[in-house]
Residue, then its C-alpha position, 0 to 999 in steps of 0.5 A: m275606264k275608257l283606256v281599259i275598254k279600248i284595250l279590251s275592245v282590240l282583244v275581243l276583236v282579235w279573238v272574234l276574228t281568229a276564233c270564228g269557224v266557218e259555222e260561227k258568226k259574230d257581228i259586233d258593232p265596234a261601240f259594244s266590243g269593249y263592253l263584250a270584252l269586259f263582260l268576258y273578263e269579269g266572267n272569268n274573274v268570278t268563275g275562273y273561265f270565260p263565258s261561252l258565246p253563242k255560235s252566232l252573236t250579233i250586237k247592234f244599234v237600232p234607231v229606237l226601241d219602243d219601251y226598252a233600252g235593250w233587247c235580247s232575242r235567242r233562237g237555237g245557237e243564234a243570239i241578237v242584242t239590240i240597243d236603242k241608239r238614242e238611249w245609249e248616246a244619252n247615258s254614261s259608261t256605267w249605265r252602258e255597262m249595266l245595260m250590256f251586262h244585263e242583255l248579255g246575261h240574257c243572251v250569253l248566260g241564258r238568265g231571265h229577269i230577277d225582280t227580287l229586292k234587297p232589304n234596302g229596296k235595291p235590286e238583288s241582281l243586274m238581271h232586274r228588269s229595270l236599271f237602277s242607280e249607277s252610284y249604287y251599282r258602282s259601290n256594289r259592283q263586285d257583288y252584282l258581278d258575283e251574282l250575275f256570273g255565279g248565279g247568287 
């Protein structure tokens, strides 16, 4: 998984640097570039096309976010994903993927929270307002990706 993220990180950085026009702005902390690349890759796997990024995308750390591990704010063509550095450093790569895909679901896909639960009590979507069991996510990852990118 770490090697895949590193390879995808390089590919995203090359893509971001070469695809940016004068009016586009991408400011992605290197810690997130692999997760952004994986998000784009998985979106393409589900839909057959890469999700369109906002003209201006920033993904950055802040020392502490009160009450949240991550946050997305969008205004027009600008999207900013802010991640709590302490939470990021304290958690696993699976948790990080869940968090990034959730926040990119807001900022890139324009999705809101979906708080419905399956009959087993687990969230229907990665867009649930609370992250859930990493092991359950890993066991059902493709279903969650299909829902995230396919909308259901």
